[in-house]
N, C-alpha and C positions, 0 to 999 in steps of 0.2 A: 123216471128214467133220465139218465144224464146224457148230455150232448157230448159227443166225441168227435174230434176232427180227424182227417185222414191220417195225420202223422201218428196218432195214438191207436189206430185201429190195427187189426190183424193185417199183414201185408196183402193178402188176397182181397180183402174188403177195401183196403186203401187204393188198390190198383183199379178196382172196378167201380169207380165213382166218376162223375163228370164226363169228360171227353172219352175216357177209357170205356165207360159203359155205352156211350153212343157209338163208339167204334165197333164194339162187339155186336151191338144191335144191327148196325148197318151190314157187317159181315154176315150175320145170321140171315138177314133178309136177302142178301145176295146169294147165300148158299141155297136157300129155299127157292129163289127165283131161277137160279142156274140149274138146280136139280130138276125142277118142274119142266123147264124149257127143254133140257136135254132129254128127259124121259119121253116127252111127247114127240120131239123130233126123231129120236131113235126108233120109237115104236111105230110111228106113222110113215116116215119117209127116209129112213136111213140110206137107202140105195140112191137117193137123189143127191146127197151131199155128205158122204161119209166123213170126210176130213172136218168139215165145219161142225158136224154134229158130235163127232168124237172130241173135238176141242171144247164144245159146250159141256160135255160130260166131264172132261178133265178140269175145266174151270170150276164146276160144281164141287168136285173132290177137293180142289185147292181151297175154295171158300169154306167148306166144312172143316177142313184141317186147320185153316187159319183161325176160324172162330174158336174151336176147341183150344188151340195153342194160346190164343190171347187170353182166354179165360183162365188157363192153367199156367200162364207164363211165370208165375211166382214159384212154381215147382221145378225141381231139378230136371233139366233137359228140355222142358217145354218152351222155355225162352228161346232156345236155339231152333226148335221146330218152328216157332212163330217166325223167326227171321228167315228161315229157309222157305217156308210157305209164301211169305209176303214178297220176298225178292223174286221167287219163281213166278208169282202172280204178276209183278211189275214187268218182268222180262217177257212173259207170255203176252201181256197186253200190248207191249211195244212191238214185239216181233209180229204177232198176228195182225195188229193194227196196221203196221207198215205193209205187210204182205197183202192185206185186203185192198190196199190202194195200188200197190205196185204190180201185183199179180192177181187181179180179181178173178181170173179163171180158176184159181185154186179153191175159191169159195163160191160154189154155186148158190149157197144160201148163207146168211149171216150166222156167226157164232156169237157167244156172249162177248168175246174180245174183239170181234171184227170192227174195223173203223174206230179203234181205241175205245170200244164200248159205247158207241154213239146210241145204240138201241136202249141203253140204260143211262142215258143223259151223261155220259162220260164218267160215271161213278167208277167203273173198273179201272180207269186211268188215274183218278185222283185218290181213290181209297188206299192203294198200297203206299202212296207217298205219305199219307197221314199215318198209316200203320208203321212205317219205318220211323217217322218222327216220334210216335208214341213209344216204340220200343227203345229208341235212343234215350228218351227222357225218363223212362221207367225201368231202367236196368235193375234186376234184383240185386239187393245188397248181400254181401257174404253172410250176414246174420240171418237173412231170410232163407238161404240155402241150408245153412247149418240147422235152422229150426225144423226143416223138413227131414233132416237126417237124424238128429238127436231127439230123444223122447221128451 
């Protein structure tokens, strides 16, 4: 078996090495964590904090979408979906984080993004910053897009 570096691999494999792979794994872990948390919150006590629990469910959807989009970012359209999901995530973390400090009565209970994700060791605040950096440094080349269109 011969050794190949990332520059000679298929674009999808080259993108999912090193930090790209770690980023996807962390997004997947956040997706599972946010999905589990929101499911339990909604099933058990939705009436106690509907806004916070709905935001937890929304964050779960965003993490799932971002995970898939990062994996498929080499394909037509998915790179854009990754950008939208990650920028939405960062905006959500900042807005919900600020509101949870400035208007705490809105959040009877914490959501995934409350207090900038402090319940998740601030990973929700830092993760989209790394996601944006990764997307900026791993933009699909025109040849990669053409490879998806042409046989």
